[in-house]
N, C-alpha and C positions, 0 to 999 in steps of 0.2 A: 224410361227412368234410368236405364244404364248410361245413356248419353249424358245425363245431368251429373251422375256420379263421376264420370270420367272428367267432365269439365271442372268439377269442384276439385278433383285431385290436382289438376294442372294449375288451378288458382293458387294452391299452397306451395307449388314447386319453388317459386322464387324465395319464399320465406325459408324453406328447407335449405336452399343453397346458401342463404345468408347465415343461417344457424351453423351449418357445417363449416363455412368459411371462417366464422368467428371462432369456432372450436379449434380449427387448425391454427389460426393466428395465436390463440392463447397457448396452445401446445408448443408452437415455435418459440414464443417468448419464454416459456418455462424451460425449454431445451437450451436456449441461449443462456439463460440465467444459470442453469446447472453447469453448462460448459464453462462459464465464467467463474464458477465456485473457486475462490481464491487460492492462488499459489504465488505469493509474493517473493519467492526465492529467485535469486538472480543478482545481476549487477545493475545498480541504479546510479544515474548521474544526478547529483544534488541540484537544487534550484539555481544556485549561482554558477553552475556548470564548471566549478573549479575542483571538484572531488568526485570520486565514485565510491559507493558503499555496496558491499556484497551482503545480501540478506540470505541467510542459510539456516538450516535446522541446527540447533544446539541442544541436544538431548530431546526433551519433550516440548521445547519452545523454539522460538526463532530469535536470531540475533543479527545485528548489522555491524559490519566491520569496515573501516576505511581501507580501501585497497589501491587507491590511486589519488595522487594530489597533483594538480596541474603544475603548480610552481613548487618544486621540491624543497627549495630553501626559503626561509623567512627573510624577506628583504631587510628587516631591521638589523639582523646580525649575520646574514649570509649562511647561516647554519640550517640543517634540516629542521622542519617544523616540530616543535615539542608542545606538550600540554601545559604551557606556561601560566594559564589561568586557573589551574586546578586548585581547589580549596585546600587540598592536602599538599603542603610544601614538598613532601617526599616524592610526589608523583609529577612534579612540574618538569622534570627532564625526560619523561617518557615520550617516545615518538608518537606523532599523530597518525602516521602511516602504520596500519595494523591495529589501531585503537578500536575497541568495541564501543559503539555509540548507541546501540539499541540492544537492550538485554531482557531476557526472560519474557519475551513477547508470546503470550498465550491467547488462543482463540477466545473471543468475547461472545456475548449473546447476539451481537450484531454481525450479520454475514460479512465476510471479507475484512474483518477488523480484529486486530490483535492488541492486547493491552499488556504493558510491562513498564520498563524504565527506559528513559532516554537520557543520554549524557550530553550536556551542552558544553562544547569547547569554549564558548564565549563566557559562560558563567562558571565553568569549572565544577559543576555539580550534576548529580542525577536528579531527574524529575519524573513524576508519573507521566506516562506517555502512551502513545498508540501508533500503530501502523494501520492504514486503511487502504486497501486496494480499490482504487476508483475505477480502474479499467485494467486490462492486461498489460498496459504500458504506462500506467500512471499510479504512483503511490504517494499517499499523504502521510507525512510523519508529523506528530504533534507532541509537544511537551507542555505540561501544565504545573503551575505552582498555585495552589488553592484554586481560585476562579480565573486566574490569568493564564491564557494559553497562547502559544506561538506555534505556527505550523509552516510547512513548506511542501511543495509538490516535487517529487522526483520523477525522472523519466527513465524507463527501462532501456538498458544498453544491451544486455545479454540475458 
């Protein structure tokens, strides 16, 4: 009778190994997910690769500021780039270099996503927007007006 019990315990051994391996796999996935728990701070190259934006803590929130422009001067007039499309005529002469384009980004209920305001230099206005860390080196910025949204993917530089 002892022989049969030993044989039965061996019969379950592969199942136990599969269960343990599955548990280890799940724990590794959780550990990787926790290790990825978002920190979008750093310098990001915009999708068109012609500017860099530094995402940093601004008080209790995050903000994004233009820190590099590939072509320093606007080819239209040979002068440094300015915020010429701003809806407020008094702001149209401010430099794009140093301009904050993501403001008051606060954590949302979705992991690795911050919600706040995005400034569009094309439209010259602020829009509801978000930053979503897709991976440690990939950040999605999105701005929305009602149900119409535009987004782009930035690549981490530093």
